[in-house]
N, C-alpha and C positions, 0 to 999 in steps of 0.2 A: 269691135274686138272679136277675136276668135280664139278658140282653144288650140294651142299648139302641141301640148303634151299633157298626159295624165300619168302620174306615177302612184298607183294605188298603195303600194307597200309603205309609202312615206306620207300619204295623205296630201299630195301636192297636185295642183292644177296650175299649169303655166299658160297664161294668156299673153299673146304677143311678147311683151318684154316684162310682164308682171307675173310673179309667182305667189300663189295662195297656199299657205300651209294651214289647213283646217281639218277639224274632225268631221269625216264624211257622214257620220251617223247622227249628226246634230242638226235637225231640221230648222232650228231657230237661226242657224248660221248659213246653211248651204242647202240648195234645192234645185230641181230642174223644173222649169215652167215652159209653157207654150209661147212661141213667138211666131209671127207671120211667116218667117223663113224656116221654121223648124224648132227643135228643142233648144232651150236656152239655159245656160248655167247662170245661177243666181247666188251671189255671195255678198250679203249687205247690199250696198248700192251698186256694186259691180254686176255687169251683165255681159254674156258672151254667147254667141250662137255656136251650138254643138252640132256634129254629125249625129245621126241616129246611133251609129256604132259607139261613139264616145258617150252618149247618153246611157246606153245599155251598160257600158263598162262602169260608169259612176253608179248606176242603180245597183249593179251587182256587188259594188263595194259598200253599199249602205246608204247612198244619197237618196233622199225622199223625192219621188216623182210626183209633182203637183200639176201635171198637164191634165 
């Protein structure tokens, strides 16, 4: 999976055809972790590779960076 769109104002992350509406500042729900191909969006069991630009956008919105 890959991240297609991030809508910070609405706390939305859209992966391929799945949309996650989550509180960006809750590290028990959402975080960014390291993956062999780059940063990885983690929400529960869901994982998706991010670009570094997308990772920085989520970090600026309050997502915890656990890389």
